[in-house]
C-alpha positions as semicolon CSV with decimal commas, in nm:
position;residue;x (nm);y (nm);z (nm)
1;M;-3,268;0,062;1,621
2;T;-3,511;0,116;1,365
3;S;-3,411;-0,037;1,066
4;T;-3,568;-0,341;0,957
5;A;-3,432;-0,426;0,571
6;A;-3,218;-0,770;0,551
7;V;-2,935;-0,739;0,367
8;P;-2,976;-0,909;0,072
9;S;-2,740;-1,213;-0,028
10;A;-2,516;-1,234;-0,309
11;P;-2,682;-1,523;-0,576
12;G;-2,433;-1,795;-0,725
13;A;-2,359;-1,947;-0,358
14;R;-2,248;-2,298;-0,337
15;P;-2,281;-2,574;-0,068
16;V;-1,986;-2,535;0,187
17;V;-1,791;-2,326;-0,009
18;G;-2,043;-2,037;-0,077
19;H;-1,894;-1,795;-0,323
20;L;-1,574;-1,891;-0,230
21;A;-1,502;-2,020;-0,561
22;A;-1,627;-1,766;-0,785
23;F;-1,380;-1,516;-0,595
24;L;-1,102;-1,682;-0,605
25;R;-1,152;-1,792;-1,001
26;E;-1,219;-1,403;-1,080
27;P;-1,205;-1,189;-0,742
28;L;-1,185;-0,842;-0,902
29;A;-1,508;-0,923;-1,167
30;F;-1,657;-1,066;-0,866
31;L;-1,641;-0,769;-0,688
32;R;-1,767;-0,558;-0,959
33;G;-2,051;-0,744;-0,981
34;L;-2,209;-0,729;-0,643
35;P;-2,352;-0,346;-0,635
36;P;-2,660;-0,403;-0,829
37;H;-2,798;-0,656;-0,587
38;G;-2,765;-0,340;-0,327
39;P;-2,562;-0,083;-0,100
40;L;-2,457;-0,361;0,128
41;V;-2,458;-0,750;0,007
42;E;-2,374;-1,055;0,189
43;V;-2,160;-1,294;0,050
44;R;-2,028;-1,635;0,248
45;F;-1,690;-1,798;0,212
46;L;-1,677;-2,153;0,372
47;G;-2,001;-2,082;0,636
48;K;-1,866;-1,773;0,734
49;P;-2,104;-1,481;0,675
50;L;-1,877;-1,134;0,549
51;V;-2,097;-0,802;0,403
52;V;-1,965;-0,641;0,166
53;V;-2,023;-0,258;0,172
54;C;-2,093;-0,128;-0,207
55;D;-2,204;0,217;-0,180
56;P;-1,967;0,534;-0,117
57;E;-2,165;0,683;0,157
58;L;-2,122;0,387;0,330
59;T;-1,823;0,303;0,263
60;R;-1,720;0,683;0,411
61;A;-1,928;0,589;0,777
62;V;-1,760;0,306;0,788
63;L;-1,416;0,441;0,785
64;V;-1,538;0,761;0,987
65;R;-1,656;0,514;1,276
66;D;-1,380;0,335;1,333
67;R;-1,453;0,258;1,644
68;V;-1,791;0,094;1,587
69;F;-1,602;-0,101;1,296
70;D;-1,302;-0,145;1,428
71;K;-1,016;-0,338;1,275
72;G;-1,052;-0,744;1,309
73;G;-1,114;-1,063;1,221
74;P;-0,881;-1,334;1,016
75;M;-0,727;-1,114;0,783
76;F;-0,637;-0,882;1,057
77;E;-0,507;-1,140;1,284
78;R;-0,284;-1,224;0,987
79;L;-0,132;-0,922;0,956
80;R;-0,046;-0,895;1,348
81;E;0,138;-1,230;1,305
82;A;0,432;-1,016;1,160
83;G;0,345;-0,627;1,172
84;G;0,224;-0,710;1,531
85;Q;0,039;-0,354;1,655
86;G;0,152;-0,152;1,423
87;L;-0,043;0,162;1,332
88;A;-0,181;0,022;1,082
89;S;-0,295;-0,301;1,273
90;C;-0,385;-0,190;1,609
91;P;-0,734;-0,189;1,717
92;A;-0,895;0,141;1,772
93;A;-0,833;0,243;2,158
94;E;-0,458;0,174;2,082
95;H;-0,468;0,392;1,754
96;R;-0,531;0,745;1,887
97;R;-0,193;0,742;2,053
98;Q;0,053;0,544;1,837
99;R;-0,126;0,847;1,580
100;R;-0,016;1,099;1,828
101;L;0,340;0,966;1,888
102;M;0,419;0,911;1,464
103;Q;0,240;1,230;1,334
104;P;0,468;1,478;1,383
105;A;0,716;1,267;1,170
106;F;0,514;1,304;0,871
107;H;0,408;1,676;0,882
108;H;0,462;1,843;0,572
109;S;0,701;1,992;0,732
110;R;0,927;1,699;0,702
111;L;0,825;1,599;0,315
112;P;1,123;1,804;0,181
113;G;1,360;1,624;0,369
114;Y;1,230;1,244;0,299
115;A;1,209;1,417;-0,097
116;R;1,603;1,475;-0,069
117;I;1,632;1,106;0,070
118;M;1,438;0,974;-0,204
119;T;1,618;1,177;-0,488
120;E;1,968;1,051;-0,333
121;R;1,832;0,689;-0,390
122;L;1,645;0,679;-0,705
123;D;1,961;0,862;-0,890
124;L;2,201;0,564;-0,743
125;A;1,931;0,325;-0,848
126;L;1,867;0,466;-1,188
127;R;2,235;0,536;-1,260
128;R;2,320;0,134;-1,181
129;W;2,101;0,058;-1,490
130;R;2,280;-0,018;-1,819
131;H;2,208;0,099;-2,179
132;G;2,011;-0,230;-2,335
133;Q;1,999;-0,418;-2,016
134;T;1,659;-0,614;-1,919
135;V;1,538;-0,554;-1,580
136;D;1,208;-0,717;-1,402
137;L;1,067;-0,357;-1,313
138;A;0,851;-0,490;-1,018
139;V;1,190;-0,608;-0,858
140;E;1,367;-0,300;-0,921
141;S;1,117;-0,108;-0,825
142;R;1,067;-0,261;-0,496
143;T;1,434;-0,229;-0,412
144;I;1,419;0,095;-0,456
145;T;1,111;0,195;-0,245
146;A;1,260;-0,068;0,034
147;D;1,580;0,164;0,018
148;V;1,397;0,464;0,079
149;V;1,186;0,355;0,304
150;L;1,490;0,207;0,540
151;S;1,670;0,546;0,494
152;A;1,354;0,730;0,611
153;V;1,250;0,496;0,903
154;F;1,599;0,385;0,964
155;G;1,852;0,629;0,863
156;T;2,028;0,367;0,682
157;S;2,047;0,272;0,285
158;L;1,940;-0,095;0,213
159;D;2,184;-0,361;0,270
160;P;2,183;-0,606;-0,050
161;A;2,208;-0,899;0,220
162;L;1,883;-0,793;0,429
163;H;1,699;-0,681;0,074
164;G;1,751;-1,001;-0,040
165;R;1,591;-1,182;0,309
166;L;1,327;-0,885;0,347
167;A;1,235;-0,920;-0,027
168;A;1,202;-1,340;-0,012
169;D;1,036;-1,315;0,290
170;F;0,794;-1,076;0,211
171;D;0,707;-1,233;-0,149
172;T;0,645;-1,580;0,120
173;L;0,431;-1,338;0,332
174;L;0,194;-1,185;0,005
175;A;0,159;-1,525;-0,166
176;G;0,063;-1,733;0,093
177;F;-0,181;-1,471;0,324
178;T;-0,514;-1,503;0,131
179;R;-0,489;-1,893;0,173
180;H;-0,368;-1,812;0,549
181;T;-0,667;-1,593;0,599
182;L;-0,951;-1,802;0,465
183;L;-0,810;-2,125;0,636
184;P;-0,949;-2,252;0,932
185;K;-0,738;-2,216;1,258
186;P;-0,661;-2,624;1,292
187;L;-0,567;-2,613;0,913
188;R;-0,283;-2,317;0,978
189;K;-0,090;-2,530;1,269
190;V;-0,103;-2,830;1,030
191;P;0,304;-2,869;0,941
192;T;0,291;-2,894;0,569
193;P;0,552;-2,743;0,339
194;G;0,367;-2,385;0,282
195;N;0,246;-2,363;0,691
196;V;0,640;-2,407;0,714
197;R;0,762;-2,147;0,486
198;Y;0,426;-1,877;0,591
199;D;0,561;-1,915;0,983
200;R;0,970;-1,893;0,904
201;A;0,911;-1,631;0,702
202;T;0,673;-1,478;0,943
203;R;0,950;-1,472;1,206
204;R;1,248;-1,373;0,969
205;V;1,095;-1,047;0,870
206;R;1,019;-0,959;1,272
207;G;1,382;-1,074;1,364
208;S;1,509;-0,867;1,086
209;M;1,372;-0,548;1,216
210;A;1,441;-0,631;1,562
211;D;1,773;-0,603;1,470
212;L;1,741;-0,270;1,310
213;T;1,597;-0,132;1,559
214;A;1,834;-0,255;1,814
215;A;2,105;-0,100;1,607
216;L;1,942;0,208;1,588
217;R;1,874;0,230;1,991
218;R;2,236;0,188;2,049
219;R;2,360;0,465;1,761
220;V;2,126;0,669;1,975
221;A;2,200;0,584;2,266
222;A;2,597;0,621;2,199
223;S;2,496;0,988;2,064
224;P;2,661;1,258;2,265
225;D;2,307;1,480;2,153
226;G;2,116;1,187;2,305
227;G;2,018;1,107;1,887
228;A;1,894;1,472;1,831
229;A;2,113;1,470;1,529
230;E;1,918;1,177;1,364
231;D;1,661;1,280;1,141
232;N;1,466;0,965;1,100
233;L;1,101;0,860;1,199
234;L;1,236;0,543;1,447
235;S;1,503;0,768;1,632
236;M;1,201;1,053;1,684
237;L;0,980;0,736;1,773
238;I;1,317;0,575;2,056
239;T;1,384;0,942;2,221
240;S;1,028;1,025;2,255
241;R;0,922;0,986;2,612
242;D;0,508;0,967;2,724
243;P;0,394;1,293;2,854
244;G;0,463;1,331;3,249
245;S;0,706;1,107;3,291
246;D;1,063;0,974;3,167
247;L;0,945;0,647;3,046
248;P;0,995;0,575;2,699
249;A;0,664;0,612;2,452
250;L;0,707;0,322;2,293
251;S;0,824;-0,003;2,422
252;D;1,145;-0,226;2,197
253;E;0,833;-0,472;2,066
254;E;0,630;-0,138;1,986
255;L;0,930;-0,030;1,795
256;V;0,942;-0,353;1,574
257;D;0,594;-0,360;1,559
258;Q;0,585;-0,011;1,313
259;A;0,956;-0,085;1,210
260;V;0,733;-0,398;1,014
261;T;0,470;-0,139;0,948
262;M;0,640;0,122;0,781
263;Y;0,849;-0,125;0,547
264;S;0,563;-0,299;0,423
265;A;0,329;-0,016;0,338
266;G;0,622;0,189;0,208
267;T;0,755;-0,079;-0,018
268;E;0,515;-0,272;-0,181
269;T;0,225;-0,013;-0,214
270;T;0,425;0,278;-0,383
271;A;0,615;0,006;-0,601
272;G;0,267;-0,174;-0,679
273;A;0,192;0,193;-0,822
274;L;0,462;0,248;-1,000
275;N;0,464;-0,034;-1,210
276;W;0,064;-0,007;-1,288
277;A;0,133;0,392;-1,405
278;L;0,401;0,286;-1,615
279;F;0,219;-0,008;-1,760
280;L;-0,132;0,189;-1,846
281;A;0,147;0,475;-1,997
282;T;0,278;0,247;-2,223
283;T;0,013;0,079;-2,335
284;H;-0,167;0,411;-2,435
285;P;0,073;0,642;-2,667
286;A;-0,118;0,964;-2,646
287;V;-0,074;0,942;-2,231
288;L;0,264;0,858;-2,228
289;A;0,359;1,126;-2,494
290;R;0,223;1,374;-2,248
291;L;0,353;1,258;-1,964
292;T;0,721;1,202;-2,173
293;A;0,692;1,612;-2,251
294;E;0,657;1,710;-1,894
295;V;0,909;1,510;-1,780
296;D;1,153;1,667;-2,025
297;S;1,036;2,025;-1,965
298;V;1,102;1,990;-1,591
299;L;1,380;1,797;-1,564
300;G;1,586;1,783;-1,853
301;G;1,712;1,472;-1,857
302;R;1,837;1,437;-1,456
303;T;1,670;1,331;-1,150
304;A;1,327;1,425;-1,002
305;G;1,334;1,669;-0,697
306;W;1,127;1,841;-0,441
307;D;1,118;2,139;-0,563
308;D;0,956;1,973;-0,937
309;L;0,677;1,842;-0,762
310;P;0,416;2,180;-0,879
311;R;0,557;2,147;-1,254
312;L;0,477;1,753;-1,274
313;T;0,089;1,765;-1,278
314;Y;0,072;1,528;-1,548
315;T;0,291;1,321;-1,392
316;R;0,017;1,336;-1,073
317;Q;-0,239;1,275;-1,230
318;V;-0,053;0,969;-1,433
319;L;-0,017;0,833;-1,099
320;T;-0,309;0,887;-0,945
321;E;-0,521;0,727;-1,195
322;A;-0,336;0,449;-1,192
323;L;-0,396;0,393;-0,803
324;R;-0,807;0,449;-0,939
325;M;-0,756;0,176;-1,169
326;Y;-0,515;-0,020;-0,920
327;P;-0,558;0,070;-0,556
328;P;-0,286;-0,140;-0,398
329;G;-0,539;-0,213;-0,073
330;W;-0,757;-0,399;-0,280
331;F;-1,004;-0,607;-0,057
332;L;-1,026;-0,470;0,361
333;T;-1,215;-0,577;0,676
334;R;-1,348;-0,475;0,964
335;Q;-1,547;-0,615;1,263
336;T;-1,847;-0,451;1,388
337;E;-1,763;-0,350;1,796
338;Q;-2,115;-0,289;1,866
339;D;-2,495;-0,354;1,780
340;T;-2,557;-0,030;1,496
341;E;-2,699;0,047;1,147
342;L;-2,542;0,134;0,821
343;G;-2,786;0,301;0,585
344;P;-3,104;0,105;0,613
345;Y;-2,976;-0,233;0,758
346;A;-2,921;-0,362;1,108
347;I;-2,576;-0,440;1,167
348;A;-2,562;-0,698;1,428
349;R;-2,189;-0,664;1,721
350;G;-1,937;-0,928;1,585
351;T;-2,050;-0,854;1,205
352;A;-1,775;-0,895;0,968
353;L;-1,766;-0,623;0,725
354;V;-1,523;-0,559;0,403
355;F;-1,453;-0,269;0,201
356;S;-1,308;-0,194;-0,123
357;P;-1,140;0,073;-0,272
358;Y;-1,095;-0,171;-0,599
359;L;-1,486;-0,176;-0,638
360;I;-1,572;0,169;-0,512
361;S;-1,334;0,318;-0,774
362;H;-1,533;0,127;-1,052
363;L;-1,862;0,213;-0,965
364;P;-1,983;0,355;-1,309
365;D;-2,176;0,644;-1,108
366;L;-1,830;0,752;-0,994
367;Y;-1,629;0,760;-1,246
368;A;-1,752;0,747;-1,626
369;E;-1,616;0,428;-1,810
370;P;-1,444;0,342;-1,513
371;E;-1,272;0,084;-1,648
372;R;-1,119;0,348;-1,909
373;F;-0,723;0,466;-1,816
374;D;-0,789;0,857;-1,801
375;P;-0,589;1,044;-1,583
376;D;-0,727;1,383;-1,718
377;R;-1,009;1,275;-1,392
378;W;-0,779;1,440;-1,173
379;D;-0,682;1,763;-1,381
380;A;-0,772;2,073;-1,147
381;H;-0,941;2,257;-1,351
382;G;-1,106;1,935;-1,503
383;G;-1,471;1,858;-1,199
384;R;-1,276;1,647;-0,961
385;P;-1,538;1,366;-0,860
386;Q;-1,678;1,481;-0,559
387;V;-1,606;1,142;-0,351
388;P;-1,296;1,103;-0,350
389;V;-1,074;0,743;-0,416
390;T;-1,047;0,499;-0,052
391;V;-0,711;0,360;-0,197
392;F;-0,548;0,549;0,158
393;G;-0,858;0,495;0,377
394;G;-1,058;0,765;0,571
395;G;-1,143;0,906;0,902
396;A;-0,902;0,848;1,155
397;R;-0,721;0,578;0,988
398;K;-0,658;0,753;0,681
399;C;-0,306;0,639;0,618
400;I;-0,052;0,836;0,775
401;G;0,195;0,807;0,524
402;D;-0,030;0,899;0,224
403;E;0,134;1,190;0,051
404;F;0,483;1,081;0,148
405;S;0,407;0,780;-0,041
406;L;0,226;1,067;-0,333
407;V;0,558;1,214;-0,338
408;E;0,795;0,923;-0,383
409;G;0,558;0,788;-0,691
410;V;0,595;1,141;-0,872
411;L;0,946;1,129;-0,810
412;M;1,030;0,762;-0,922
413;L;0,757;0,815;-1,256
414;S;0,914;1,089;-1,357
415;S;1,312;1,050;-1,296
416;L;1,282;0,672;-1,495
417;L;1,149;0,835;-1,734
418;S;1,406;1,153;-1,786
419;H;1,647;0,906;-1,768
420;W;1,511;0,591;-1,983
421;H;1,272;0,473;-2,249
422;V;1,156;0,177;-2,124
423;D;1,019;-0,077;-2,356
424;L;0,787;-0,353;-2,160
425;H;0,796;-0,723;-2,245
426;R;0,376;-0,715;-2,319
427;R;0,365;-1,077;-2,351
428;T;0,531;-1,132;-2,028
429;L;0,312;-0,958;-1,801
430;T;0,126;-1,143;-1,579
431;A;-0,167;-0,891;-1,424
432;P;-0,284;-0,900;-1,132
433;R;-0,140;-1,133;-0,918
434;L;-0,484;-1,266;-0,710
435;P;-0,540;-1,301;-0,480
436;Q;-0,249;-1,135;-0,259
437;L;-0,284;-0,850;0,006
438;T;-0,202;-0,637;-0,219
439;L;-0,292;-0,608;-0,602
440;N;0,054;-0,564;-0,740
441;P;0,155;-0,692;-1,097
442;G;0,334;-0,998;-1,153
443;P;0,688;-0,997;-1,304
444;M;0,737;-0,662;-1,520
445;P;1,043;-0,744;-1,784
446;V;1,171;-0,457;-1,936
447;T;1,448;-0,369;-2,176
448;L;1,618;0,018;-2,090
449;T;1,722;0,235;-2,402
450;A;1,906;0,550;-2,221
451;R;1,762;0,875;-2,308
452;R;1,969;1,055;-2,545
453;H;1,974;1,341;-2,323
454;A;1,958;1,192;-1,998
455;R;2,360;1,194;-1,773
456;V;2,397;0,841;-1,756
457;V;2,655;0,614;-1,859
458;V;2,594;0,397;-2,151
459;R;2,861;0,109;-2,212
């Protein structure tokens, strides 16, 4: 290797805990304070060194070189407890095979069909609300996105009892994720109430998805056409075969891995993006007025569909800017699989790296006044920044469902504002909830007022 520079250490480390106390106290401010110390900065959590990537080009290099900087470390050990070796958490050696199997289900030609499911489920959900009702938008949005995901993945609408179990179990996993990631393994095995709740939630999540997957497999097997009429992601994977053999491409366990991955990725992230977009729009009156005007002009009180997307341009800008400011996956790790170089630094095999879409999307060199909410950053005619937001990752492991998520987010945001005026209870907003796996707001109570032109029941 030719690199000789030592990765600088972040100041302020304390004995034993290192930087952990500062990180847990104000994680976002902690991350924003690292770039002045170098493109790579070492921090220590309970004696464990982590190299944080603070430069956009080096972040891109980490993402592109996915076999050198593989998914691994304590964070992915925790993810694999519930998600197994799904597409989002499997090592690079397995990723190519899974990606090839799943890519047809996310081809652009399938998006209109998924959009029809989104519109149908959205319309039903939004018409259940009542004029003057107060709802927790954080709960309602997750219910809708979970319903959409189950409909798209399994071809079945959301059973309320199932949603209740899955939502409660995922809340437990999200709340305990950081603690379980940072705790030494022996302490994770101690049967404390928190550890017991976390382990039970993990088992129940996989059990629920195993039941759904088994039911779908039976449905496919009993179908006269061998499942050809099933128009959902899991049925495609069930019926797919390895080239040159009659063996299934994925085992039952692997199908459950993919089901858990799709549910967790497709529920929490899109719901969080919607909630942040609504929060930011309602706290910026000029943005809300322009957004509402576009929604009224395009939709006229109805629920949005696929054909409306080309005209909902400002809606997509608002959603994209919300994702820039509060990317769901805000703190992600990689494990170095061989001695290598990154920029001017020598990186030894076994080094744990962190890259943060939140950190990168708040760099003032990339985004003028990065703390300012400005949807016009994403105006196609306004000079989009050259380095893209890393919300959906990059390289071979860029999120396979990125466009699915954006389509759903635009349809949800526009449809909600088409039907309802949302009065956010700002004083009760506890956002963001940290440190957790996703950068999502806490409870978001809102009072609903039916729009005059909306086709809803007023009681």
